[in-house]
C-alpha positions, -999 to +999 in steps of 0.1 A: -005-002-001+015+034-006+020+062+016-001+080-014-031+057-005-032+064+033-032+105+024-058+104+005-079+086+022-068+100+059-081+137+043-112+118+028-125+111+067-107+142+075-128+165+057-159+142+063-155+146+108-144+182+097-110+172+116-075+180+106-058+154+089-031+157+108-054+138+140-053+112+121-032+082+110-030+050+087-042+033+122-071+059+130-105+038+129-138+037+146-121+023+173-094+053+185-114+085+171-145+096+187-162+114+158-159+083+134-199+066+145-219+046+129-236+078+117-201+096+104-192+062+089-215+064+064-208+099+053-171+087+048-181+056+030-206+078+002-176+104+004-151+073-008-177+061-037-175+097-049-141+107-046-129+071-061-157+060-079-156+028-064-191+013-053-184-004-023-206-032-009-222-042+023-195-063+034-170-036+025-185-012+049-186-034+073-149-036+070-135-010+059-139+006+092-098+023+096-079+048+073-058+015+064-084-006+058-104+023+033-076+031+016-073-008+006-097-003-017-088+025-037-086+015-066 
């Protein structure tokens, strides 16, 4: 996985959560970012689909709950 993918996903999640990108890193997830709740996760998934043009199925939505997992899905 490239640093560029991580950076792109950090930027996307930071925008969706309205927090500074420097508060996020490769290991950020729903488990350790208080703002990243289930409702915000859906916003993140929608933003991901719009930015990268890749539809996420229900399996991807339920398992891609971290920066690394989302970066793995970047086409």
